[in-house]
C-alpha positions as CSV (number, residue, x, y, z in Angstrom):
1,M,-16.8,6.1,14.3
2,T,-17.0,9.7,13.2
3,E,-19.1,10.4,10.1
4,Q,-17.7,12.6,7.4
5,W,-14.2,11.8,8.5
6,T,-11.7,14.4,7.2
7,E,-8.0,15.3,7.5
8,R,-9.0,17.5,10.5
9,D,-9.8,14.3,12.4
10,I,-6.3,13.0,12.3
11,P,-5.0,12.8,15.9
12,D,-1.7,14.4,17.0
13,Q,1.1,12.3,15.4
14,K,3.9,13.8,17.4
15,G,6.6,11.3,18.3
16,R,5.5,8.8,15.6
17,V,7.6,7.7,12.7
18,A,5.9,6.9,9.4
19,V,7.3,5.4,6.3
20,V,5.2,6.0,3.2
21,T,6.2,4.3,-0.1
22,G,5.6,6.2,-3.3
23,A,5.3,9.4,-1.4
24,N,6.6,11.9,-4.0
25,T,3.3,12.1,-5.8
26,G,-0.5,11.3,-5.7
27,L,-2.0,9.4,-2.7
28,G,1.4,8.8,-1.1
29,F,2.3,12.5,-1.2
30,E,-1.0,13.6,0.3
31,T,-0.8,10.9,3.0
32,A,2.8,11.9,3.9
33,R,1.9,15.6,3.9
34,A,-1.0,15.1,6.2
35,L,1.0,13.0,8.7
36,A,3.8,15.5,8.8
37,E,1.5,18.4,9.3
38,H,0.1,16.6,12.3
39,G,3.4,16.1,13.8
40,A,4.8,12.8,12.5
41,T,8.4,12.2,11.5
42,V,7.8,11.1,7.9
43,V,10.0,9.2,5.5
44,L,9.3,9.5,1.9
45,A,10.3,6.1,0.5
46,V,10.6,6.7,-3.3
47,R,12.3,5.2,-6.3
48,D,13.6,8.6,-7.5
49,A,15.4,10.4,-4.7
50,E,15.5,13.7,-6.6
51,K,11.8,13.7,-7.0
52,G,11.5,12.7,-3.4
53,K,13.5,15.7,-2.3
54,K,11.3,18.1,-4.4
55,A,8.2,16.6,-2.8
56,A,9.7,16.9,0.7
57,A,10.4,20.6,0.1
58,R,6.6,21.0,-0.4
59,I,5.8,19.5,3.0
60,T,5.8,21.3,6.3
61,G,7.3,19.2,9.1
62,D,9.9,16.6,9.8
63,V,10.4,14.9,6.5
64,S,13.3,12.8,5.0
65,V,13.8,10.9,1.8
66,Q,14.7,7.2,1.5
67,A,15.7,5.6,-1.8
68,L,13.5,2.6,-2.4
69,D,13.0,0.7,-5.7
70,L,10.3,-1.9,-5.2
71,T,11.2,-3.5,-8.5
72,S,14.5,-4.6,-7.0
73,L,14.7,-6.9,-4.0
74,E,18.3,-5.7,-3.5
75,S,17.1,-2.1,-3.3
76,V,14.4,-3.2,-0.8
77,R,17.0,-4.9,1.4
78,D,19.3,-1.8,1.1
79,A,16.4,0.5,2.1
80,S,15.6,-1.7,5.1
81,A,19.2,-1.6,6.3
82,E,19.3,2.1,6.0
83,L,16.1,2.6,7.8
84,H,17.3,0.3,10.6
85,A,20.4,2.4,10.9
86,K,18.4,5.7,11.1
87,H,15.3,4.7,13.2
88,A,15.1,2.7,16.4
89,S,11.4,2.0,15.7
90,I,8.6,2.6,13.2
91,D,5.0,3.4,14.1
92,L,3.5,3.4,10.6
93,L,4.4,1.6,7.4
94,I,2.1,2.6,4.6
95,N,2.5,0.4,1.5
96,N,1.2,2.9,-1.0
97,A,3.4,2.8,-4.1
98,G,2.2,1.0,-7.2
99,V,2.0,0.7,-11.0
100,M,-1.2,0.2,-13.0
101,I,-1.8,-1.5,-16.3
102,P,1.6,-1.0,-18.0
103,P,2.7,-2.9,-21.1
104,K,4.3,-6.2,-20.2
105,Q,7.5,-5.6,-18.2
106,T,9.4,-7.4,-15.5
107,T,11.2,-6.3,-12.4
108,R,14.9,-6.7,-11.9
109,D,14.2,-10.0,-10.3
110,G,12.1,-11.3,-13.2
111,F,8.7,-10.8,-11.7
112,E,5.8,-9.4,-13.7
113,L,6.0,-5.6,-13.0
114,Q,2.6,-5.2,-11.3
115,F,2.8,-8.3,-9.1
116,G,6.4,-7.7,-8.4
117,T,6.0,-4.0,-7.4
118,N,2.5,-3.8,-5.9
119,H,2.7,-7.1,-3.9
120,L,6.1,-8.8,-3.7
121,G,8.1,-5.5,-3.2
122,H,5.8,-4.5,-0.3
123,F,5.7,-8.0,1.0
124,A,9.5,-8.0,1.3
125,L,9.7,-4.5,2.7
126,T,7.2,-5.3,5.4
127,G,8.9,-8.4,6.4
128,L,12.2,-6.7,6.7
129,L,10.9,-3.8,8.7
130,L,8.5,-5.6,10.9
131,D,11.0,-6.0,13.7
132,L,10.9,-2.2,14.0
133,L,7.1,-2.1,14.3
134,L,6.5,-5.1,16.6
135,P,7.8,-3.5,19.8
136,V,5.6,-0.4,19.3
137,P,2.1,-0.4,20.8
138,G,-0.3,0.9,18.3
139,S,1.9,0.5,15.3
140,R,0.3,-0.3,11.9
141,V,0.9,-1.7,8.5
142,V,-1.5,0.0,6.0
143,T,-1.5,-1.6,2.5
144,V,-3.3,0.2,-0.4
145,S,-5.4,-2.0,-2.6
146,S,-8.0,-1.0,-5.2
147,I,-11.6,-1.6,-6.3
148,A,-9.8,-3.4,-9.2
149,H,-9.3,-6.4,-7.0
150,R,-12.9,-7.3,-7.9
151,T,-12.6,-6.8,-11.7
152,R,-12.7,-9.4,-14.4
153,G,-9.7,-11.7,-14.2
154,A,-8.8,-10.6,-10.7
155,A,-7.5,-13.9,-9.3
156,I,-4.2,-15.3,-8.1
157,H,-2.9,-17.2,-11.2
158,F,-0.7,-19.6,-9.4
159,D,-0.1,-21.6,-12.5
160,D,1.3,-18.5,-14.2
161,L,1.9,-15.8,-11.6
162,Q,4.3,-13.9,-13.9
163,W,2.0,-14.0,-16.9
164,D,4.7,-15.7,-19.1
165,R,2.1,-17.5,-21.2
166,S,-0.1,-14.5,-22.0
167,Y,-0.5,-11.0,-20.6
168,D,-3.7,-9.1,-19.8
169,R,-2.6,-5.9,-18.2
170,G,-5.9,-5.3,-16.5
171,A,-6.2,-8.8,-15.1
172,A,-2.6,-8.6,-13.9
173,Y,-3.3,-5.4,-12.1
174,G,-6.4,-7.0,-10.5
175,Q,-4.2,-9.9,-9.4
176,S,-1.7,-7.6,-7.7
177,K,-4.4,-5.7,-5.9
178,L,-6.2,-8.9,-4.7
179,A,-2.7,-10.0,-3.5
180,N,-2.6,-6.8,-1.4
181,L,-5.7,-7.8,0.5
182,L,-4.8,-11.4,0.9
183,F,-1.5,-10.3,2.3
184,T,-3.2,-7.8,4.7
185,Y,-5.6,-10.3,6.1
186,E,-2.9,-13.1,6.6
187,L,-0.5,-10.7,8.1
188,Q,-3.2,-9.6,10.6
189,R,-3.8,-13.2,11.7
190,R,-0.1,-13.6,12.3
191,L,0.2,-10.3,14.2
192,A,-2.9,-10.7,16.4
193,P,-1.1,-12.8,19.1
194,Q,1.6,-10.1,19.4
195,G,-0.9,-7.5,20.6
196,T,1.1,-4.5,19.3
197,T,0.9,-4.1,15.6
198,I,-2.1,-4.4,13.3
199,S,-2.5,-4.8,9.6
200,V,-5.1,-2.7,7.7
201,A,-6.0,-2.1,4.1
202,A,-7.4,0.9,2.3
203,H,-8.4,2.0,-1.3
204,P,-8.9,5.4,-2.8
205,G,-11.8,4.7,-5.1
206,L,-11.2,6.6,-8.3
207,A,-8.7,9.2,-7.7
208,S,-6.8,11.6,-10.0
209,T,-3.2,10.5,-9.8
210,E,-0.2,9.7,-12.0
211,L,-1.2,6.0,-12.0
212,V,-3.1,6.7,-15.2
213,R,0.1,7.3,-17.1
214,D,0.1,3.8,-18.5
215,I,-3.5,3.7,-19.7
216,P,-4.0,3.3,-23.5
217,A,-3.2,6.5,-25.5
218,A,-6.9,7.0,-26.6
219,L,-8.0,7.1,-23.0
220,R,-5.2,9.5,-22.1
221,L,-6.5,12.0,-24.6
222,I,-9.9,12.2,-23.0
223,A,-8.8,11.7,-19.4
224,P,-8.3,15.5,-18.7
225,V,-12.0,15.9,-19.7
226,I,-13.7,13.0,-18.1
227,G,-11.3,12.5,-15.2
228,P,-12.7,15.4,-13.1
229,L,-16.3,14.1,-13.6
230,L,-15.5,10.6,-12.4
231,A,-12.5,10.8,-10.1
232,Q,-11.9,12.6,-6.8
233,S,-8.8,14.5,-6.0
234,A,-5.7,12.8,-4.7
235,A,-6.2,14.4,-1.3
236,Q,-9.7,13.0,-1.1
237,G,-8.6,9.6,-2.4
238,A,-5.9,9.5,0.3
239,L,-8.4,9.9,3.2
240,P,-9.0,6.1,3.5
241,S,-5.3,5.5,4.0
242,M,-5.1,8.4,6.4
243,R,-7.9,7.0,8.5
244,A,-6.6,3.5,8.4
245,A,-3.3,4.8,9.6
246,T,-4.5,7.2,12.4
247,D,-8.1,6.7,13.6
248,P,-7.9,5.3,17.1
249,A,-11.0,3.2,16.4
250,V,-9.4,1.2,13.6
251,L,-9.2,-2.6,14.1
252,G,-6.7,-5.0,12.6
253,G,-8.0,-6.6,9.4
254,Q,-10.3,-3.8,8.4
255,Y,-10.5,-2.3,4.9
256,Y,-11.2,1.4,4.3
257,G,-12.6,3.0,1.2
258,P,-15.0,5.8,0.0
259,D,-18.6,5.6,1.1
260,G,-20.2,6.6,-2.3
261,R,-21.8,4.5,-5.0
262,G,-19.5,1.7,-6.1
263,E,-16.9,3.0,-3.6
264,T,-15.6,5.3,-6.3
265,R,-15.6,8.5,-4.3
266,G,-16.8,9.9,-1.0
267,N,-15.8,9.8,2.7
268,P,-13.7,7.0,4.2
269,R,-15.4,4.2,6.0
270,V,-15.0,0.5,6.6
271,V,-15.9,-1.5,3.5
272,A,-16.0,-5.2,2.5
273,S,-13.6,-6.7,0.0
274,S,-14.4,-9.6,-2.4
275,P,-15.3,-13.0,-1.1
276,Q,-12.1,-14.6,-2.4
277,S,-10.0,-12.0,-0.6
278,Y,-11.2,-13.6,2.7
279,D,-10.3,-17.1,1.7
280,E,-7.8,-18.2,4.3
281,T,-6.4,-21.1,2.2
282,L,-5.7,-18.7,-0.6
283,Q,-4.1,-16.2,1.8
284,Q,-1.8,-18.9,3.2
285,R,-0.9,-20.2,-0.2
286,L,0.0,-16.8,-1.5
287,W,2.0,-16.1,1.7
288,T,4.1,-19.2,1.2
289,V,4.8,-18.5,-2.5
290,S,5.7,-14.9,-1.6
291,E,8.2,-16.0,1.0
292,E,9.7,-18.4,-1.6
293,L,9.9,-15.8,-4.3
294,T,11.4,-13.0,-2.1
295,G,13.4,-15.0,0.3
296,V,12.0,-12.9,3.1
297,Q,10.8,-14.6,6.3
298,F,8.6,-12.7,8.7
299,P,9.4,-12.6,12.5
300,V,6.0,-14.0,13.3
301,A,5.5,-17.7,13.6
302,V,3.3,-19.6,11.2
303,A,1.7,-21.3,14.1
304,A,0.5,-17.9,15.4
305,S,-1.7,-17.5,12.4
306,R,-4.0,-20.4,13.2
């Protein structure tokens, strides 16, 4: 693999269709911009269509906007139906959108907001769009996780997935990001026999994005001062996602992140996730629960995952 991988290393994307969730700002915007500038037809899948249109106007290339509210399974289904009507196939699905450490809230379907948005919404979207990816050789599902999947309390709390008994916003975020990885690895096992689509994960390290809007007020006050010292730009933070989506050398089941100390910043490379993220029993259990909660069944047989 190329060292010091940058945006310039993205191969020609002409003829490819990419759907990027949360693409009106931050990592998603930078990823969508780079793909469009390299020739891809890019769909900005966003909750606020007006913000999506403003973002699209800042991008050079073939870009459109798709309304998608990951906090609503009805919206996810509607978006999937509209994307099926507009596109015969999809080459890249980049599950990027997310929320981080908000006060306790639930989605329209009653799920804890972070688990419901970051994991269940993307789980459902991927399952509903996978039939558009499977026929396409070289197609990819890229799911954005976080170094927070390793933090204190980062576990799948099957006895209280929605944090009804008590709520720890940081631990709930860690749970959702661990779920992203468990999903990525289980999906890859199910896709492997198909031979066309791969599932890959990425994380941005510490990047300066709007995700910090829900951090405690005291931290928001000092964030403009300490942020530039600790975090890299959104464009740099998006490089692992870009590489996972476009580098010809990428293999299914890989995880890309920055190469610096603690994976907080640097150039994108293959990194390792936490030991529990590789637990196949945990992956399968989360998959089964996710199917039950969303009502979405994937067009890849369970038997193919073993």
